[in-house]
Each structure stands twice: as C-alpha cells, then as structure tokens.
C-alpha positions in Angstrom: 0.0 0.0 0.0 1.1 3.6 -0.6 2.1 5.7 2.3 0.0 8.6 3.3 1.0 12.1 2.4 1.7 12.8 6.0 4.2 10.0 6.2 5.8 11.1 2.9 6.2 14.6 4.3 8.3 13.4 7.3 12.0 14.4 7.3 14.7 11.8 6.9 15.8 10.6 10.3 19.2 12.3 10.7 20.5 10.0 13.4 19.5 6.9 11.4 21.9 8.0 8.6 24.7 8.6 11.2 24.2 5.1 12.8 24.3 3.5 9.3 27.7 5.0 8.6 29.1 4.0 12.0 27.7 0.4 11.7 29.4 0.1 8.3 32.8 1.2 9.8 32.4 -1.3 12.7 31.4 -4.1 10.4 34.8 -3.5 8.8 36.4 -4.3 12.2 37.3 -0.7 13.0 37.4 0.6 16.6 35.0 3.6 16.4 34.8 6.1 19.2 31.1 7.0 19.0 30.5 10.6 20.0 27.7 11.4 17.7 24.5 10.3 19.5 22.9 11.4 22.7 22.3 8.1 24.5 23.3 8.2 28.2 26.1 5.6 29.0 25.4 5.3 32.7 22.9 2.8 34.2 19.7 3.8 35.9 20.4 4.3 39.7 19.8 1.1 41.7 17.1 2.5 44.0 15.0 3.4 40.9 15.5 -0.1 39.4 14.5 -1.7 42.7 11.4 0.4 42.9 10.4 -0.9 39.4 11.2 -4.5 40.4 9.1 -4.3 43.5 6.2 -2.6 41.8 6.2 -4.9 38.9 5.8 -7.8 41.3 2.5 -6.3 42.6 -0.5 -7.6 40.6 -2.2 -4.3 41.0 0.2 -2.8 38.6 -0.7 -5.4 35.9 -4.0 -3.6 35.2 -4.7 -0.7 33.0 -3.3 2.5 34.3 -5.6 5.6 34.6 -5.7 7.2 31.1 -3.9 10.4 32.3 -1.3 8.8 34.5 -1.2 7.8 38.2 -2.0 10.4 40.9 1.3 9.4 42.5 3.4 10.4 39.5 1.5 13.6 38.8 2.0 14.6 42.5 5.7 13.7 42.3 6.1 16.0 39.2 4.4 18.8 41.2 6.6 18.1 44.2 9.7 18.0 42.1 9.0 21.5 40.6 8.3 22.9 44.0 11.5 21.6 45.5 13.8 22.3 42.5 12.4 25.6 41.1 9.9 26.9 43.7 7.1 26.6 41.1 3.6 25.6 42.2 2.0 23.0 39.9 -1.6 21.7 40.2 -1.1 17.9 39.7 -4.6 17.4 38.3 -4.7 20.2 35.7 -1.1 21.2 35.0 0.6 17.9 34.5 0.6 15.6 31.4 2.4 12.3 31.6 4.4 11.4 28.5 6.0 8.3 26.9 9.2 10.3 26.8 9.1 14.0 26.0 9.7 13.4 22.2 6.0 12.3 22.2 4.9 15.6 23.6 7.0 17.7 21.3 5.6 15.9 18.3 2.0 15.8 19.6 1.7 19.5 20.4 1.3 20.8 16.8 -1.4 18.1 16.3 -3.1 19.1 19.6 -3.0 22.9 19.3 -2.6 23.9 15.6 -4.6 23.7 12.4 -3.2 22.8 9.0 -1.1 25.6 7.5 -0.6 27.6 10.8 2.9 28.8 11.7 5.3 27.7 14.4 8.7 29.1 15.3 11.6 26.6 15.8 15.2 27.2 16.9 17.9 26.5 14.3 20.1 24.6 15.1 17.6 22.4 17.1 16.5 18.9 17.9 15.7 17.4 14.5 12.5 15.7 15.7 10.8 19.0 16.2 10.2 18.8 12.4 8.3 15.5 12.9 5.5 17.4 14.5 5.5 19.9 11.6 5.1 17.1 9.1 2.4 15.1 11.0 0.3 18.2 11.7 0.8 19.7 8.2 1.8 23.1 9.6 4.3 25.7 8.5 7.5 26.7 10.4 10.0 29.5 10.4 13.4 29.2 12.1 14.9 31.4 14.8 18.7 31.4 14.2 20.9 30.6 17.2 24.3 32.1 16.6 27.4 32.3 18.7 27.3 36.2 18.7 24.0 36.1 20.6 24.9 33.3 23.0 22.9 30.8 20.9 19.7 32.5 22.0 17.1 33.6 19.5 16.9 37.4 18.8 13.2 38.2 19.0 13.8 41.6 17.5 14.6 39.9 14.2 11.1 38.3 14.0 9.0 40.1 11.5 5.6 41.6 12.3 4.0 38.9 10.1 5.8 36.1 12.0 4.7 37.5 15.3 1.1 37.9 14.1 0.8 34.4 12.6 2.9 32.2 15.0 0.9 29.8 17.1 3.7 28.0 18.9 7.3 28.8 19.7 9.8 26.1 20.8 12.9 26.6 23.0 15.4 24.3 24.5 17.9 25.3 27.3 20.3 23.9 28.2 20.5 23.6 24.5 20.9 20.6 22.2 23.2 20.9 20.2 25.0 24.0 21.4 25.3 23.5 25.1 24.2 27.1 25.8 22.0 28.0 28.7 19.3 30.7 29.2 18.8 33.2 32.0 15.6 34.0 33.9 15.6 37.4 32.2 15.6 35.8 28.8 12.6 33.7 29.8 10.8 36.8 31.1 11.3 38.4 27.7 9.9 35.2 26.2 6.8 35.3 28.4 6.2 39.0 27.4 6.5 38.0 23.7 4.1 35.1 24.1 1.5 37.3 26.0 1.7 40.2 23.6 1.3 38.1 20.4 -0.8 35.2 21.7 2.0 32.7 21.0 2.2 29.4 23.1 5.7 28.8 24.5 7.0 25.3 24.6 10.3 24.8 26.6 12.1 21.5 26.1 13.9 21.1 29.4 15.5 17.8 28.6 18.9 18.7 30.1 17.4 20.7 33.0 19.6 19.0 35.6 22.9 19.4 33.7 24.5 22.7 34.4 28.3 23.3 34.9 30.5 25.6 37.0 28.1 25.6 39.9 25.3 27.1 37.9 21.9 25.4 38.0 19.9 25.7 34.8 16.9 27.9 35.0 13.4 26.6 34.4 11.1 28.6 32.0 8.4 28.3 34.6 10.5 30.4 37.1 9.7 33.4 35.0 6.7 35.5 36.2 3.6 34.6 34.3 5.1 31.7 32.5 2.2 29.4 33.1 -0.1 32.0 31.5 1.5 31.4 28.1 3.4 28.2 28.0 4.5 24.8 29.2 7.8 23.0 30.0 8.6 19.4 29.1 10.9 17.4 31.4 12.3 14.0 30.7 13.8 11.5 33.1 16.0 10.1 30.4 19.0 12.4 31.1 18.6 13.3 34.8 18.2 9.7 35.9 19.7 7.7 33.0 16.2 6.4 32.2 16.3 6.9 28.4 15.1 3.4 27.6 12.3 3.7 30.1 10.5 6.3 27.9 9.0 8.5 30.6 8.6 12.2 31.0 6.0 14.9 31.7 4.8 18.3 30.7 3.8 21.0 33.2 2.4 24.5 33.0 -0.5 26.1 31.2 -3.6 24.2 32.0 -5.2 24.6 28.5 -2.1 23.3 26.7 -1.9 20.4 29.2 -5.5 19.6 28.6 -4.9 19.5 24.8 -2.0 17.0 25.3 -4.1 14.9 27.6 -7.2 14.9 25.3 -5.1 13.8 22.3 -3.4 11.1 24.4 -6.8 9.8 25.6 -7.3 8.7 22.0 -3.8 7.4 21.4 -2.8 5.6 24.6 -4.0 4.0 27.8 -1.1 5.6 29.8 1.9 3.5 30.6 2.8 0.5 32.8 2.0 1.6 36.4 5.2 0.1 37.7 7.3 2.5 35.5 5.2 5.4 36.8 5.9 4.4 40.4 9.7 4.1 39.7 9.6 7.5 38.1 7.9 9.0 41.2 10.6 7.5 43.3 13.3 9.0 41.1 11.7 12.5 41.3 11.0 12.5 45.0 13.7 10.5 46.8 17.5 10.9 47.3 19.0 13.1 44.5 22.6 12.3 45.3 22.7 10.3 42.0 21.9 13.5 40.1 24.7 15.5 41.7 27.1 12.7 41.0 26.0 12.5 37.3 26.5 16.2 36.8 30.0 16.0 38.3 30.8 13.1 35.9 29.7 15.1 32.9 31.6 18.2 34.1 34.8 16.1 34.4 34.4 14.8 30.9 33.7 18.3 29.6 36.9 19.6 31.2 38.9 16.7 29.8 37.6 17.2 26.3 38.0 21.0 26.2 41.5 20.8 27.7 42.6 18.3 25.0 41.0 20.3 22.2 42.8 23.5 23.3 46.0 21.5 23.6 46.0 20.5 20.0 45.0 24.1 18.9 41.3 23.5 18.3 39.7 26.9 19.2 36.6 25.7 21.2 34.3 27.0 23.9 33.2 24.9 26.9 29.4 24.2 27.0 27.5 25.7 29.9 25.1 22.8 30.2 23.7 19.6 28.6 26.0 16.6 27.8 27.1 18.0 24.4 30.0 20.1 23.1 29.5 22.3 20.0 32.8 22.5 18.2 33.7 24.7 15.2 34.7 23.0 12.0 38.2 23.9 10.6 38.4 25.9 7.4 38.1 23.9 4.2 35.4 21.6 5.4 31.6 21.6 5.6 30.2 20.1 8.8 29.3 16.9 7.0 32.6 16.7 5.2 34.4 17.1 8.5 32.3 14.5 10.3 32.9 12.0 7.4 36.6 12.8 7.4 36.9 12.1 11.2 35.1 8.8 10.8 37.1 7.7 7.8 40.6 8.8 9.0 40.4 8.7 12.8 37.5 6.3 13.5 35.8 9.1 15.5 32.1 9.5 15.0 30.6 13.0 15.5 27.3 14.6 14.4 27.5 17.1 11.6 26.0 20.4 12.6 24.0 20.7 9.4 21.9 17.8 10.7 20.4 20.2 13.3 19.5 22.9 10.8 21.1 25.3 8.3 22.5 27.5 11.1 24.3 24.4 12.5 26.7 24.5 9.5 30.2 25.1 10.6 30.0 23.0 13.7 30.0 19.4 14.9 28.3 18.0 18.0 30.2 15.8 20.4 28.5 13.8 23.2 30.1 13.6 26.6 28.9 10.0 26.8 32.1 8.0 27.0 34.7 8.1 29.8 37.4 10.7 30.0 40.2 8.5 28.7 38.1 7.6 25.6 37.4 11.3 25.0 41.1 12.1 25.3 41.9 9.3 22.9 39.4 10.7 20.3 41.1 14.1 20.4 44.6 12.4 20.2 43.4 10.5 17.1 42.3 13.8 15.6 45.6 15.4 16.5 47.4 12.9 14.3 45.5 14.3 11.3 47.5 17.5 11.6 44.5 19.8 11.0 45.2 22.1 13.9 48.3 24.1 15.0 49.3 22.7 18.3 49.6 25.3 21.1 52.6 24.3 23.3 51.7 27.1 25.8 48.0 26.2 26.2 46.4 26.8 29.6 44.8 23.6 30.9 41.0 24.0 31.2 39.8 23.8 34.8 
C-alpha cells in the first residue's frame, strides 16, 4: 500500500543515517569512538531499578493505568517542581504524563494547531521538532541561534508577520546541540513576547539537571507569568539515566496540558504503572545520584576541552547539557568534517548541518564515553595535523 501524504512529508531521520555510517565502519572491524548520538552511557540508579522491580511484582500494577497517569506520579512531578524551582503546579490540571518528551514535542502541533498555521523553531535544534511539523501539516520558520548572541534567538529579528501568525514557539535550554544556557531574564522576555502576540511557548527542558561551574539551569516556569502562556517538558532520560524507560511529563499552562491529555486519551491508555511508580521514586527520593552525574559530565567536559585546546582547536566549553558544539576547521563543511573524522580517525561525531542550516560550521560531540576515551578521540584527531598545536596552552579547569 502507498504511504499517506503525512508519512511522505516526514523528514529523513538524521541519526539513522549517522548510525548507518558507524555500523558500516564497525562491520569492517574498526574501533570507532562513538560521540555522535545522545544516548546516556550510565545505568539507571539502583534505587529506581529496585522500585520498578518491587512494583512490577505487585498484581495491582498489571491492570490498565488511569488514562492520564497515576496520581502518585503527577503529584511527584508537582513536588519536584516545587523543590527544585519553587514553582507551584496543580497535579490534576497542570501535568501531562508522556511516553518520553519526544512524544509531547511531536504531539503539540497536532493538539494545538490547524493545517497551515505557523510555528517558530530554533535553528540549530533537535531534529525531531520537524516531525510534528510534518504530521500536523503546519508551516514553520526558524529562529537562528548564533554564537554572537549566546545561541539565544533574537526576538527583535522576528517580522511583524511572523509574530502575528505564529501559534507556537519552541525553545530548549540547556540547549541541544550547542550546550548554551538561558537566564531568567531571557525567559521573562519570552513570556512577554508570548502574551503580547498570543504565542504558546514550549520549553524543552530535557537537560534541565545538567549545568556546569556551579550554575543550575533555569526553568522557564520560574519566569513570572510563564504558566499564562506556556509549558515545559521534562524527561527522566537524562537526569536519571532512564532513556530506555521512555517517561517524562509536561507541566504548565492548563489549556495546553488539557490539549495533550485529550489527544493522548485517543492514542494511549497511559503506561505501565510500575514504571510510573519508579519515576515517582526518582523524582522525590534521594537526589545524590543526580549530583554525581553532573560531576561526571563536568569532568568529561573539562577533559575534552583541555585536549581540544592543547591541539590548537579553538573551542568554547558548553555551559550545560552533555554535548559540546565545536567549530569545523576551514576547508570543510560540517558533514565533510564528520565523514573525514570517521574515515581517517575512527571518531564519529554529528554534523551540525543535521540540526539545521545554522548548524553549518560545527559538529556536536557527546560527553557519553569516559574521560580517557574522549582524550583518545582528540589524540586521534591530533594525528591528522588539522590544527596548529599550542605548546603554551592553559589547561582547562
């Protein structure tokens, strides 16, 4: 049978192409250092796994879950936001449970937009934002994220027509792929924009726990009036190494939350209650594992940046997330450089162009292997003699 026009309109899966190249290299027996994807390499903390095991053994969890998630998990999400960000959340009307936040990000245009309406997306940005565009058959314009503006969108550059027509605006800080963070003042400016122009704000807070140099990332909902105009999506994938568990939630504006819940009433019957219980334990019990994880990523970041500077690669340290956004040397496009590193150094990175046209000129590296493996990757690149080694470099600390 022929695919529907909606399926035909979906973008090519960027990461699938990257994986195919890496698999081909490994099939040839090559030792590839894989820095291209964003799959956490640490296990889920033991106390969360044990909570799942115990709950899964309870026959009560073998029944259908409430359509909109368990009261325990919704309350845990509200308690988490009060503890971490001093934000009050109504667990009944301001929480939507998600099968991972990718689901919510793709669902929102279907739930809140009509065909042909306009949404504003960051460029570079998470490629799967475009999946929602294709499935909902809506239009999108990009907001360039450039180094000169701290990889934040410049709202002054949006045209009157864009501001008049836009229905949704997506943001993501700490940012994938750039590693940039946003301030409360920036989010307050965003809230003002949303209220003045009737634009719903969607903040993808996937890396909300991962901030460096003692600076905790800011929640969009900490801005005054944020719940009047937008929502925030939080995943447990990164904070608690639960990527394969597929669980997250959205919080904030009650009307936007109701739209997600109503759509999901027709798509799902919620998720395995034992997973929801384990997620509630993750959100509400001892957070030492989170602090340790952030320290681990910060150590990896420091090791990577120090090695890059040592070989003469002019890079900036990310402020958050578990990615580094590194400039491509002259003479290469981002895809050419990524292919060159894979072919000549057996180092896999993600080409910046895969995150949007304004990602050209960069590659993304994941801090998802240990420090020694990161150092080895840079040492392999050093042997290609692309960069001028700085014998007087200052070690990053």
